[in-house]
C-alpha angles and dihedrals in degrees: 000000000000102000091093086078124094117258093214119080121240086250090057092047090052091047089057092053090049093049092051090050090049092050093050092048090049093056097039088057088055096045093243109153121234111227137185126216136175120287090194115052142152096257136045134197123283097212106127090217091061125064117197123214108243120219104199111235094013109055125241141329104246119255089200137354090239101113093048094043089053089053089055091050089052090051090056104262096145119211112357141173136188138200108201148140116269129190132209127178120233094015106121127124143084094325101020137066124179089236117045140152120258133196112203131171142175130207117197111213094014119129116220090255091056090051092051088052091052091048089053090048090055091046089052087064095043097040107026118208095002109144123230134213133187128222135179111236094230095052095043093049093049092048092053100040107020090238130106103227092207102051106018113109121263090243092053093050094046091047090049090053094047089051088061096048106277117149118255120263102043121151122237093260092047090050091052090048090050094050091045091054098042104031111017106039096046089053092060114104107264097215095053135078101239115200113200118193141175099044120192113282092244087063093053095107099171096347128108119251132218134179118271120225091281093044095259108137118246132180125252089232136121138192128195124212132192131170091356095306130112102232105173138027114190138178143192088232124243110242101175109103093198092053088047089056090051090052093050089053093046090049091053091049088055089047092055090048090052092046091244123140114268119241126222114240110254104249092194092059092045092049091050091050091048088055090049134282108209118238104270149146125230139186138190129207133185108232091208089054089053090051093047091051092048092050096039092238126146095197125078091206087071091066100034120083091208117011119194094275089060101029 
C-alpha cells in the first residue's frame, strides 16, 4: 500500500515553506499585523457559490477568515493579514481540495487601485520579472465572446453559453460565469499577470458597486490570473450594514431557488458593521494556487502533502 505517501515532492514542500516566509517578510516590512481567527465558528457565509462544511453542534468550518477579520478591523486593528486553513464543501478535483490554505489581507484607507499595486508588488517577489496588464471585465468579455455581459439580453448570453457546451437552464449570471471560465480566462496570456476589474454588479459579493460610464452598475472588485489560474480576488469592501443585510437576504433567496440550505446572517459581523467598519480594501489568495503557478503545475495534488484522497 503506497497511498500513505505524500503526493507533493520534497521540492514542493520546501517551496511552500519559502513562500510562507516570503509572505510574512513582505507584510512585516509594511507593518501589516498577522492575526489569527477561528476556523470553527457559529456562522458560515451565505454566498450561493460557496458551500460551508457543517460541524453538527458547533457550527461551520470557515470558508474564509473574512467575517472575523472584519470584526477586528471594526475594533481598530489597523491593516491585518492572515495565513490560515479554509474549508469548502464539494470542492475537490484537479485544482481544488476541501481543505486549503488561504492568504487574506485588509488595508484600511486603501483604494482598490492601491491594493492591486500591493498584490503586484507581492507577485513581483513570488514571480520575478513577470509582466502585468489590466483589463475591464466588460471589455475583455466582449472581445472574447462578442457579447456585452452588462447589457446583452439574458437569452443572448444563455444561448452563447449553450453554443459552447453549457448545460441548458442556466441563469444569466451563470451563463456569464460559464463563458468567463471557458472562453475568456483561457484566452488570457499565460505568461502575464492579468488584472481584471469592474465585475458585473451581480458578482459584487461583499464589494461596493458604482455606475459604469453608461450608468450600468459594476462592482469595485478585481481578480488576477496567471498561467491559467485565478490567484487573487479583491474588493473595495462593503461597509454599509443595511446593504449587507440586504445581500444576506438576497443570497438566501438564491439559495432557496438553487435548493441549497439557507444560512443565518452572522449577527457578530452585522453588529461590527453597525459600529463602524473603516473604509478598506481586501483580497484573498489561495496559497496552493500560488504554488501551482510558481511551479507551472495544473494539479493541486502536486503542492499538497496529503490531499483529501490521502488525508
